[in-house]
Steps between C-alpha positions, in 0.01 A plus 500: 500500500167347579581525870559871470162551332323309773670710771400820319136393484499415871648845585236674289222312676643594842523870407142493373362354822703734722374805310143379521542450877623858542209644305255295704654635824445869407122495527540331841719786626251750365227314676698512822548878455131538436433297813710744704295790365182326608631460856564878521148580386345277765641735767256778401207361701718541811510880441124505454457317830707760687288782359182324607635456854570873528143584398361259756711666769358841411148364521574351841631832631196683367268255677646564848234597755645792703249430776604138545645408835824377341562832324420706809720287725788537250505877550750665731291697746636738760266352759529230763180353365294602198130438457283576200176689565388480139658435159335551161597591144861592578415701814546395860445639849713337766761532772548413864164420664369729777757771430528815293731316259222428251559627149394491138700291252502474121628211283758620245506180296784344698447586865285696745601860566374737769274766348607835635228690684386832354469666840407464864165534674449728799519184713851430372421206268595459135242617247468461123364678195206275414458645151859409414456151644182443302671619181767236562237228542494460877185303600242670722538229763863608535408868525261419782796391713720808464447865589410766245679833510250777574511860614628518856220570744401450861215244491198571711538167686825633647322787677593478870243339725370701796423234762342597829727512803245303699710212628460287189764231438735530204796289391776722362690295243726775371592858590593700191747773592512775238779756520490846347542484124393137476197385299239416766251373241743245364625380838150453639371330187788252506427417864130444425605274212689283746199465731187412310186656645685726744422869559708797597438818692666836550789549744372553857135435411464389862740570786575126522659523153839655447497810283875518435807279522856516372441849365205399283121473517355160593210355301372183672380217274256286694207255516197615698338241733261733679415367846627148429834494679511119486483498120771766484735299720435184302587683181812640662610146588466408133666795323670707770461873555414722794162492673365839603182667619412832339462743789581853598667399825842456339478132592746313279456163673433180302182318614653170384790519745 
């Protein structure tokens, strides 16, 4: 009997300690759960970091200098070689050097785009509406490098020369042939634009100058060397052309040959 009582007491003690152990374990599990929640919350700074990176990227894009060499070289130009004449405040003048392929460009925030001309001058070059360009913020230094569209006229400096047919030496660098219906003003002006400082005269001004060819009138574009045949021939050796004396003997010979 006594043995049974002792066994009962031992069983009660064991049950008591096991129950206490289970209760003590519950807070630990709760703590572990709470610990998992804390780990999830620590991921929030990662989201904040991503947002900050995106802002920095936007700032970097906004700080790009369109006129920098790297940006310009990254463009896809339809030229064998592209050179910048001037670049300021989102406006640029550039193209292939020593050609007519020089144009006006505007930065659109991502790349350079060709600014379409508003018209054409009587010499055949692109021209622009300066008021519109100024309204868009184009700098004056840029405007100085492009042509302004104006009323078409025949400038006084294009009035034909009337040289004497006295045997003077001239180097003809271009003969402008104008056919019926063609714009003589434009053709002559373009030729003069290709030969800085040259003059032109009327067809057949002297008998040593052709008046007509290929069904059109011939306007000679020339440099006048007066009596200095040596200087004329030296210039011919440098730039080409046809040497001629202005005479009324229908002498078309070249003094340099």
